[in-house]
C-alpha positions, 0 to 999 in steps of 0.5 A, spaced: 500 499 499 501 506 498 506 510 504 501 516 503 495 513 503 497 509 510 499 516 512 492 520 511 489 514 514 493 515 520 492 522 520 484 521 520 484 516 525 488 520 529 483 526 528 477 521 529 480 519 536 481 526 538 474 528 536 471 522 540 475 524 546 473 532 545 466 530 545 466 526 551 470 531 555 465 536 552 459 531 555 462 530 561 463 537 563 456 540 560 453 534 564 457 536 571 456 544 570 451 548 573 450 552 567 451 548 561 449 554 556 454 559 559 459 554 558 457 552 551 457 559 549 464 560 552 467 554 548 464 557 542 467 564 543 474 561 545 474 557 539 472 563 534 478 567 538 483 562 536 481 561 530 481 568 528 488 569 531 491 563 527 488 566 520 490 573 522 498 571 523 498 568 517 499 576 514 504 577 519 511 576 519 514 570 524 517 575 528 511 579 529 506 573 530 507 573 538 506 580 538 499 579 535 497 573 539 498 577 546 491 580 546 487 574 544 491 570 550 489 575 555 482 575 552 482 567 553 486 568 560 481 573 562 475 568 560 478 562 563 481 564 569 475 563 574 474 556 571 481 554 572 481 557 579 475 553 581 477 547 578 484 547 582 481 549 589 476 543 588 482 538 587 484 540 594 477 541 598 474 535 594 478 530 599 475 534 604 468 535 603 466 529 598 465 535 592 460 535 588 458 527 588 451 526 589 448 523 596 445 517 597 438 518 598 435 517 605 429 518 609 428 523 614 424 522 620 426 529 624 419 532 622 415 526 625 420 526 631 419 533 632 411 532 631 411 526 636 415 530 641 410 536 641 404 531 642 401 530 635 401 523 634 397 522 628 401 527 625 408 524 626 404 518 623 403 521 617 410 524 616 413 517 617 408 514 613 410 519 607 417 517 608 416 510 608 412 510 601 418 513 598 423 508 602 419 502 603 421 497 607 425 502 611 427 499 618 428 505 622 422 508 619 418 502 621 420 501 628 418 508 629 411 507 626 410 502 631 412 505 637 408 511 635 402 507 634 403 502 641 406 508 646 402 514 643 397 511 640 396 505 644 394 501 638 398 495 639 394 490 634 396 496 629 404 496 631 404 489 631 401 489 624 407 494 621 412 490 624 409 483 621 409 486 614 416 489 615 418 481 618 415 478 611 418 483 607 424 482 602 428 487 606 428 483 613 435 481 617 436 477 623 438 482 627 432 487 625 427 481 625 430 480 633 429 488 635 422 488 632 420 482 636 423 484 642 420 490 642 414 486 641 414 483 647 416 489 651 410 492 648 406 486 650 408 486 657 408 493 659 402 496 655 397 489 655 400 485 661 400 479 656 405 474 658 403 469 653 404 474 647 410 476 649 412 469 651 410 467 643 415 473 640 421 471 644 419 464 642 419 466 634 426 469 635 429 462 639 426 458 633 428 463 627 435 464 629 437 457 633 444 457 636 446 464 636 447 469 640 441 473 639 437 467 640 441 465 647 439 473 649 432 471 648 432 464 652 434 468 658 428 473 657 424 467 657 426 464 663 425 470 667 419 473 664 414 476 669 409 472 672 401 473 671 400 475 678 405 480 677 403 483 671 396 483 674 398 486 680 401 492 676 394 493 674 391 493 680 396 495 686 396 491 692 396 495 699 404 494 702 404 491 708 409 494 713 413 490 718 412 492 725 418 494 728 422 493 734 419 496 741 423 500 746 429 500 742 433 505 747 432 501 753 436 495 749 443 494 752 445 493 745 441 498 741 447 501 737 447 494 733 440 494 732 439 494 725 431 493 725 427 487 724 430 481 719 427 478 713 425 471 714 430 466 711 428 463 706 428 455 706 435 452 703 431 446 701 425 449 698 430 454 694 434 448 691 427 445 688 425 451 686 431 452 682 431 445 679 424 446 677 426 452 673 432 449 670 428 443 668 423 448 664 429 453 662 436 450 662 439 456 659 437 460 665 444 461 667 442 466 673 438 460 676 444 455 674 448 460 677 445 460 684 444 453 684 451 452 684 453 457 690 447 453 694 450 446 693 456 449 695 454 453 701 449 449 703 450 442 702 457 443 701 457 438 695 463 442 691 462 437 686 455 438 684 456 446 684 463 445 680 459 441 675 453 447 674 459 452 674 462 448 668 456 448 664 455 455 665 462 456 662 461 451 656 455 455 654 456 457 647 455 464 645 456 467 652 460 474 653 467 473 655 465 478 662 460 472 664 465 467 663 470 470 667 465 471 673 464 464 673 471 462 673 472 467 678 466 463 683 469 457 681 476 459 684 472 462 690 468 456 691 475 452 691 478 456 696 471 457 701 468 450 700 474 445 698 480 449 700 484 447 694 489 452 692 491 448 686 484 448 683 483 455 685 489 457 681 487 453 675 481 456 674 484 463 674 489 460 670 484 459 665 482 466 665 489 468 663 490 463 657 482 464 654 482 471 655 489 474 654 487 481 653 489 485 659 482 488 661 481 481 663 487 477 664 490 482 668 485 482 674 486 474 674 494 475 674 493 480 680 488 475 684 492 469 682 498 473 686 495 474 692 491 467 693 495 464 698 493 470 702 486 468 701 487 461 702 490 463 709 484 467 711 478 462 710 475 459 715 475 451 715 468 448 713 464 443 716 462 437 712 455 436 712 452 429 712 447 429 705 442 425 709 435 426 706 438 431 701 440 425 696 432 422 696 430 429 694 430 434 687 436 438 690 441 433 687 437 431 681 441 432 675 439 438 671 
């Protein structure tokens, strides 16, 4: 092929490429410009000045062409200086303020929250629903709507319907569902005094998210739901019966040590039966299991049973490090107080250090480990108690 033809084709290709790049740049700047018509006008004027200058320079000798271009260059600089300065400043400020990148659209509930605080729940509901119409499935708006319906309008069925629609929708998440059902359980207890409805809401969390920290927390709440009698008393307060205090306190020789009438002591055997019965219904009730372990150690002097209960607590999945550290410290307490076993108590503290090496959890255990010998010396010997009828009772039943 003729070299001249190749050169012509290359020149045409280069011109087309430059034209395409110029067109893309023009389109980009026109879309970002706040006044596209003004920018287009400036381009046309600039193109006319450049073209006119090139055409006029042809009539002047080479040594004068530079002087001829001074006036058009000054005009172009005067025209484009603000735009260039703004572009340079934007390069410095865009990293701080985000530049002209459009913000993601998001709902705003400040108007609804203000109307709610001012005592206008119906207007607040309308404002929330206006935002939800634009952003359907928004969790924060749904919770706000349900909260206004339940707490301000006393419309618990309406609040439950709003939450159920969100839970059944495509945007539902496990954490969101748990938060919604937990709030629903709270409203059933506080507003309707309905223990059964609250229990159903919490059980839905346990069934929907098995073997998760969320389900574990819901199980703890299930184990400590208030009784129907307590909820009934919240509706109709029961008169408080005050105990009669001591008489002639000033005539007592040891009146300075008088601390008032002591409350009746609870029966340890009854507590054992109560705790075991509670754990049969709610095996994940950590608070009751801890009380049972202490009762085994202090009342029955059965450290082996207490250790078994504490080890079950320590082995619970999804438990917080804080609770596990507490139970290991309690295990060390019982080993010192009831078992007089310094080695076993130190082993419990070393388990904290090995399992939780962070200073916040391990350093207290290290400090206590260093002082464990003093704890051992200050402890009083524990008189072992024969089991007798306890072995026949529910207190020793495997939970």
